[in-house]
C-alpha positions as CSV (number, residue, x, y, z in Angstrom):
1,M,-20.8,3.8,53.5
2,G,-19.5,0.4,52.4
3,T,-22.2,0.3,49.7
4,A,-21.1,3.7,48.4
5,L,-17.5,2.7,48.4
6,T,-18.3,-0.5,46.5
7,T,-20.3,1.4,44.0
8,T,-17.5,4.0,43.5
9,Q,-15.0,1.2,43.0
10,G,-17.3,-0.5,40.5
11,T,-17.8,2.7,38.6
12,A,-14.0,3.3,38.5
13,G,-13.4,-0.2,37.2
14,Q,-16.1,0.2,34.5
15,V,-14.5,3.5,33.4
16,A,-11.1,1.8,33.2
17,R,-12.5,-1.0,31.1
18,L,-14.3,1.5,28.8
19,G,-11.0,3.5,28.5
20,E,-9.1,0.4,27.4
21,Q,-11.9,-0.5,25.0
22,A,-11.8,3.1,23.6
23,R,-8.0,2.8,23.1
24,Q,-8.5,-0.4,21.2
25,Y,-11.1,1.2,18.9
26,V,-8.7,4.2,18.3
27,E,-6.0,1.7,17.3
28,G,-8.5,-0.1,15.1
29,A,-9.2,3.1,13.2
30,K,-5.7,2.8,11.6
31,A,-4.2,0.1,9.5
32,P,-1.6,-2.1,11.3
33,N,1.2,-0.9,9.1
34,T,0.3,2.7,9.9
35,L,0.2,2.0,13.6
36,R,3.6,0.4,13.5
37,A,5.0,3.3,11.6
38,Y,3.5,5.8,14.0
39,R,4.9,4.0,17.0
40,S,8.4,4.1,15.4
41,D,8.0,7.7,14.6
42,W,6.9,8.6,18.1
43,A,9.8,6.6,19.7
44,H,12.3,8.5,17.5
45,F,10.8,11.9,18.3
46,T,10.7,11.3,22.1
47,A,14.3,10.1,22.1
48,W,15.3,13.3,20.3
49,C,13.3,15.4,22.8
50,E,15.0,13.6,25.7
51,G,18.3,14.5,24.3
52,Q,17.3,18.1,24.0
53,G,15.8,18.3,27.4
54,V,12.4,19.3,26.2
55,P,9.0,17.6,26.7
56,S,7.6,15.5,23.9
57,L,3.9,15.6,25.0
58,P,2.7,18.1,24.7
59,A,5.4,19.3,22.4
60,A,5.9,23.0,21.7
61,P,5.7,24.1,18.0
62,E,9.3,25.3,18.3
63,T,10.3,21.8,19.4
64,V,8.6,20.2,16.3
65,A,10.1,22.8,14.0
66,G,13.5,22.2,15.5
67,Y,13.1,18.4,15.1
68,L,12.2,18.8,11.4
69,A,15.2,21.1,10.8
70,A,17.6,18.7,12.6
71,H,16.6,15.8,10.4
72,A,16.0,17.5,7.1
73,E,19.3,16.3,5.7
74,V,19.1,12.7,6.9
75,L,15.4,11.8,6.4
76,S,13.4,11.8,3.2
77,V,10.5,14.2,2.6
78,G,8.1,11.3,2.7
79,T,9.4,10.1,6.1
80,L,9.3,13.6,7.6
81,Q,5.7,14.0,6.3
82,R,4.7,10.8,8.1
83,R,6.4,12.0,11.3
84,I,4.3,15.2,11.2
85,A,1.2,13.1,10.7
86,A,2.1,10.8,13.6
87,L,2.8,13.8,16.0
88,A,-0.5,15.3,15.0
89,Q,-2.5,12.1,15.6
90,L,-0.8,11.4,18.9
91,H,-1.4,14.9,20.3
92,Q,-5.0,14.8,19.2
93,A,-5.5,11.3,20.8
94,A,-4.0,12.6,24.0
95,G,-6.4,15.6,24.1
96,E,-3.5,18.1,23.5
97,Q,-3.2,20.9,21.1
98,D,-1.7,19.9,17.8
99,P,1.6,21.6,17.5
100,T,2.0,20.8,13.8
101,K,-0.7,23.4,12.9
102,A,1.4,26.2,14.2
103,A,2.9,28.8,11.8
104,A,6.5,28.0,12.9
105,V,6.1,24.3,12.0
106,K,4.3,25.0,8.7
107,L,6.9,27.5,7.6
108,T,9.7,25.2,8.5
109,W,8.1,22.3,6.6
110,Q,7.4,24.5,3.6
111,G,11.1,25.5,3.5
112,I,12.3,21.9,3.7
113,R,10.0,20.8,0.9
114,R,11.2,23.6,-1.3
115,A,14.8,22.9,-0.6
116,K,14.7,19.1,-1.0
117,G,11.9,18.8,-3.6
118,T,8.9,16.6,-3.3
119,A,9.2,14.4,-6.5
120,P,8.5,10.8,-5.5
121,K,11.3,8.3,-5.8
122,G,9.2,5.2,-6.1
123,K,9.9,2.0,-7.9
124,A,9.4,1.8,-11.7
125,P,6.0,0.6,-13.0
126,V,5.9,-2.8,-14.8
127,V,4.3,-1.8,-18.1
128,T,2.6,-4.3,-20.4
129,D,5.6,-5.2,-22.6
130,E,7.8,-5.8,-19.5
131,L,5.0,-7.9,-17.9
132,R,4.9,-10.1,-21.0
133,R,8.6,-10.7,-20.8
134,M,8.4,-11.5,-17.1
135,V,5.6,-14.0,-17.6
136,D,7.3,-15.7,-20.6
137,A,10.4,-16.2,-18.4
138,L,8.6,-18.0,-15.6
139,P,9.4,-21.7,-15.0
140,A,7.0,-24.6,-15.4
141,G,5.5,-26.3,-12.4
142,L,3.5,-25.1,-9.4
143,V,5.8,-22.1,-8.6
144,G,5.6,-20.9,-12.1
145,A,1.8,-21.3,-12.2
146,R,1.4,-19.4,-8.9
147,D,3.7,-16.6,-9.9
148,R,2.0,-16.2,-13.3
149,A,-1.4,-15.9,-11.7
150,L,-0.1,-13.5,-9.0
151,L,1.6,-11.2,-11.5
152,L,-1.2,-11.1,-14.0
153,V,-4.1,-10.8,-11.4
154,G,-2.0,-8.3,-9.4
155,F,-1.4,-6.2,-12.5
156,A,-4.9,-6.4,-14.1
157,G,-6.6,-5.7,-10.7
158,A,-4.2,-2.9,-9.8
159,F,-4.0,-4.5,-6.3
160,R,-2.0,-3.3,-3.4
161,R,0.3,-6.0,-2.1
162,S,-1.7,-6.5,1.0
163,E,-4.9,-6.8,-1.0
164,L,-3.5,-9.4,-3.3
165,V,-2.1,-11.7,-0.6
166,G,-5.2,-11.1,1.5
167,L,-7.5,-12.8,-1.0
168,D,-9.2,-16.1,-0.2
169,R,-10.6,-18.5,-2.8
170,A,-14.1,-17.5,-1.7
171,D,-13.3,-13.9,-2.7
172,V,-12.9,-14.7,-6.4
173,A,-15.7,-15.8,-8.7
174,I,-15.0,-16.9,-12.3
175,T,-17.7,-15.7,-14.7
176,L,-18.3,-15.7,-18.4
177,E,-16.9,-12.1,-18.6
178,G,-13.9,-12.7,-16.3
179,L,-13.0,-12.6,-12.6
180,V,-15.2,-10.8,-10.0
181,V,-12.9,-10.2,-7.1
182,T,-14.3,-9.1,-3.7
183,L,-12.0,-7.0,-1.5
184,R,-13.3,-7.4,2.0
185,R,-11.0,-4.6,3.3
186,S,-8.5,-2.3,1.7
187,K,-6.4,0.8,2.5
188,T,-9.3,3.0,1.4
189,D,-12.0,0.8,3.0
190,Q,-10.8,0.5,6.6
191,E,-14.4,-0.2,7.8
192,G,-14.6,-3.3,5.8
193,E,-17.7,-2.4,3.7
194,G,-16.2,-4.4,0.8
195,T,-15.6,-3.5,-2.9
196,K,-15.7,-5.6,-6.1
197,K,-13.3,-5.4,-9.0
198,G,-13.8,-6.9,-12.5
199,I,-10.8,-8.5,-14.3
200,P,-11.7,-9.4,-17.9
201,Y,-10.2,-12.1,-20.0
202,G,-7.0,-11.2,-21.8
203,S,-6.6,-11.0,-25.5
204,H,-3.6,-13.4,-25.4
205,P,-3.9,-16.8,-23.6
206,Q,-0.3,-16.5,-22.3
207,T,-1.0,-13.2,-20.5
208,C,-4.7,-13.7,-19.6
209,P,-5.2,-13.2,-15.8
210,V,-8.3,-15.3,-15.8
211,R,-6.7,-18.4,-17.5
212,A,-3.6,-18.0,-15.3
213,L,-5.7,-18.1,-12.1
214,Q,-7.7,-21.1,-13.4
215,A,-4.4,-22.9,-14.1
216,W,-3.1,-22.2,-10.6
217,L,-6.3,-23.3,-9.0
218,S,-6.4,-26.5,-11.1
219,Q,-2.8,-27.4,-10.3
220,S,-2.8,-26.4,-6.6
221,K,-6.2,-28.0,-5.9
222,I,-7.1,-25.0,-3.7
223,T,-10.8,-24.9,-3.0
224,A,-10.9,-22.8,0.2
225,G,-8.7,-20.5,2.3
226,P,-5.8,-18.3,1.1
227,L,-5.6,-17.9,-2.7
228,F,-1.8,-17.3,-3.0
229,R,0.4,-19.6,-0.8
230,G,3.9,-20.7,-0.4
231,V,5.3,-23.7,-2.3
232,N,8.3,-25.6,-0.8
233,R,11.1,-27.2,-2.8
234,H,9.3,-30.5,-2.7
235,G,6.3,-29.0,-4.5
236,Q,4.1,-29.0,-1.4
237,I,1.7,-26.2,-1.0
238,G,1.5,-24.5,2.4
239,A,-1.7,-23.7,4.3
240,G,-0.8,-20.1,5.1
241,R,-1.0,-17.1,2.7
242,L,2.0,-15.4,1.2
243,S,3.3,-12.2,2.9
244,S,3.2,-8.8,1.2
245,Y,7.0,-8.9,1.1
246,A,6.8,-12.1,-1.0
247,V,5.0,-10.2,-3.7
248,A,8.0,-8.0,-4.2
249,L,10.3,-11.1,-4.3
250,V,8.1,-12.7,-7.0
251,V,8.3,-9.4,-9.1
252,K,12.0,-9.1,-8.7
253,R,12.7,-12.8,-9.5
254,A,10.6,-12.6,-12.6
255,A,12.3,-9.3,-13.6
256,T,15.7,-10.9,-13.3
257,A,14.6,-14.0,-15.3
258,A,13.3,-11.6,-18.0
259,G,16.7,-9.8,-18.2
260,L,15.4,-6.6,-16.5
261,D,17.0,-4.7,-13.6
262,A,15.3,-6.2,-10.6
263,A,16.4,-3.3,-8.4
264,K,14.0,-1.0,-10.3
265,Y,10.9,-3.0,-9.4
266,A,8.9,-4.0,-6.3
267,G,5.5,-5.2,-5.4
268,H,3.9,-1.8,-6.0
269,S,5.2,-1.9,-9.6
270,L,2.2,-4.1,-10.7
271,R,-0.3,-1.6,-9.4
272,A,1.6,1.4,-10.8
273,G,2.1,-0.6,-14.1
274,L,-1.6,-1.0,-14.7
275,A,-2.3,2.7,-14.2
276,T,0.6,3.8,-16.4
277,S,-0.1,1.2,-19.1
278,A,-3.8,2.1,-19.2
279,A,-2.9,5.8,-19.5
280,M,-0.5,4.9,-22.4
281,A,-3.4,3.1,-24.1
282,G,-5.7,6.2,-23.7
283,A,-7.9,5.0,-20.9
284,S,-9.8,7.7,-19.1
285,E,-8.9,9.0,-15.7
286,R,-12.2,7.8,-14.4
287,A,-11.7,4.2,-15.7
288,I,-8.2,4.1,-14.2
289,M,-9.4,5.3,-10.8
290,K,-12.2,2.7,-10.8
291,Q,-9.7,-0.1,-11.3
292,T,-7.0,1.2,-8.9
293,G,-9.4,2.3,-6.2
294,H,-7.7,5.6,-5.8
295,K,-9.9,8.2,-4.1
296,S,-7.5,11.1,-4.9
297,E,-7.1,12.4,-8.5
298,R,-3.8,13.9,-7.5
299,M,-2.3,10.4,-6.8
300,V,-3.5,8.7,-9.9
301,R,-2.6,11.6,-12.1
302,R,1.1,11.0,-11.4
303,Y,0.8,7.6,-13.2
304,I,-1.4,9.1,-16.0
305,R,1.1,11.9,-16.5
306,D,4.0,9.4,-16.9
307,G,1.9,7.2,-19.2
308,S,0.9,10.1,-21.4
309,L,4.4,11.5,-22.1
310,F,4.4,10.3,-25.7
311,R,0.7,10.6,-26.5
312,E,-0.2,13.9,-28.3
313,N,3.5,14.9,-28.0
314,A,4.2,18.2,-29.8
315,A,7.7,17.0,-30.7
316,A,6.3,14.0,-32.6
317,V,4.5,16.1,-35.2
318,V,7.2,18.6,-36.3
319,G,8.9,16.3,-38.8
320,L,12.2,15.5,-36.9
């Protein structure tokens, strides 16, 4: 009897440990930023449900539809879309039926999208001419060298902010043809298989990403560890890597120095700028997607469309 009880207790403890391990693996399947957003979304939804006196898990389709309708005027389409995704993921993880697939929710969501529109309101891309002005306005010294390398490598590699600041010195090889950058993990490579990007030498020394990175490495004496780091007012280089938010600050600071409206730009402007500028120059969709790492044609075509507004434009050939 005692042996059986001990065995049962041991089995229960093992199941509990496996359950906790499974929970950690589930969390590991999503990027940290996505998990933080989902937690915030879930907290907001459950608080609203408590106020309405209805259960949040499992939530009835009518509850989700009512939640969307109640917040359609105060939340953006993008935020509501993420809330729907969060509710779907959490119900599935809990083994409950996904209420977001019900007709009532789909019809409500369709009506909100039609009423509010779905055009993205993102930051403006930094196109090539603007990037030149920004780089020309950078100061001398370590900060200027770092910011020049960050802007030019970020633009030419079409990197996401997290990818750019996540680079280590060992991830970048300088070859005769340019930079070979290894991304150990990215938004579209959550399993960490790794991808490589090529960044060629630029035609102009002042805006060449390869020369800019070489200058930063030479001045900073960085041989290992994080590639882009903070520099204090005494010119001392920190050991830790820059944050994703710091990329946006660098872009905005350079835009202000160049006489541009900093409010229009953010960290994503570099990535969007490469895609838009490449489209303006006539690069193929395939070539742009190879550099940006986009898996969806729909996403990258937004940049291509913006960059192609004045190529093969009918109004340009009518003699106005």
